[in-house]
C-alpha positions in Angstrom: 2.9 -2.4 -3.2 4.5 -0.3 -0.4 8.1 -0.8 0.4 8.5 -3.2 3.3 9.2 -1.6 6.7 9.2 2.0 5.2 8.8 3.6 8.6 11.6 1.6 10.1 13.9 2.5 7.3 13.0 6.2 7.7 13.7 5.9 11.5 17.2 4.5 10.7 17.9 7.4 8.4 16.5 9.9 11.0 18.9 8.4 13.6 21.7 8.3 11.1 22.2 4.5 11.7 23.4 2.4 8.7 22.3 -1.2 8.3 25.8 -2.4 9.0 25.8 -0.6 12.4 22.4 -2.0 13.3 23.6 -5.5 12.3 26.7 -5.0 14.5 24.6 -3.9 17.4 22.3 -6.8 17.0 25.1 -9.3 16.5 23.9 -10.4 13.1 25.2 -10.0 9.5 24.4 -7.0 7.4 22.7 -9.3 4.9 20.3 -10.5 7.7 19.3 -6.9 8.3 18.8 -6.4 4.6 16.7 -9.5 4.2 14.5 -8.5 7.2 14.1 -4.9 6.0 13.1 -6.2 2.5 10.4 -8.3 4.1 11.8 -11.7 3.0 12.7 -12.8 6.6 10.5 -11.9 9.6 11.8 -10.1 12.6 11.6 -12.0 15.8 10.0 -10.3 18.8 13.3 -10.1 20.7 14.9 -8.5 17.7 12.1 -6.0 17.2 12.3 -5.1 20.9 16.1 -4.7 20.7 15.8 -2.6 17.5 13.2 -0.5 19.2 15.6 0.2 22.1 18.4 1.2 19.7 16.1 3.5 17.8 14.2 4.9 20.8 10.9 3.5 19.6 8.3 3.1 22.4 7.3 -0.6 22.7 3.6 0.4 22.3 4.6 1.6 18.8 6.2 -1.7 17.6 3.3 -2.4 15.2 3.8 0.9 13.5 7.4 0.1 12.6 7.4 -3.7 12.2 4.1 -4.4 10.5 3.4 -2.5 7.3 -0.4 -2.3 7.9 -0.5 -2.1 11.7 -1.9 -4.6 14.2 -5.1 -5.3 12.2 -3.1 -6.7 9.3 -1.0 -8.8 11.7 -4.2 -10.3 13.2 -5.5 -11.1 9.7 -2.2 -12.8 8.8 -2.2 -14.9 11.9 -5.8 -16.0 11.2 -4.8 -16.9 7.6 -1.8 -18.9 8.9 -3.9 -20.8 11.3 -6.4 -21.7 8.6 -3.5 -22.9 6.4 -2.3 -25.4 8.9 
């Protein structure tokens, strides 16, 4: 299985931003960032937009950085969630 949020992690390295710095800028704990980057806790849309602003990611590219398999995978997950309820 691919590492969760690989492209987002690479962007953090490219921008020379540590998880602690990102956490400080978002007003959350470093453990929250770690949990989100590991895929155990989802990113909220406002958080994703805020991170995109910090990292210079265009909003039309959010799915590339915040969803491992792109928007098609997100749509499939939403459908599965709806069927489960």
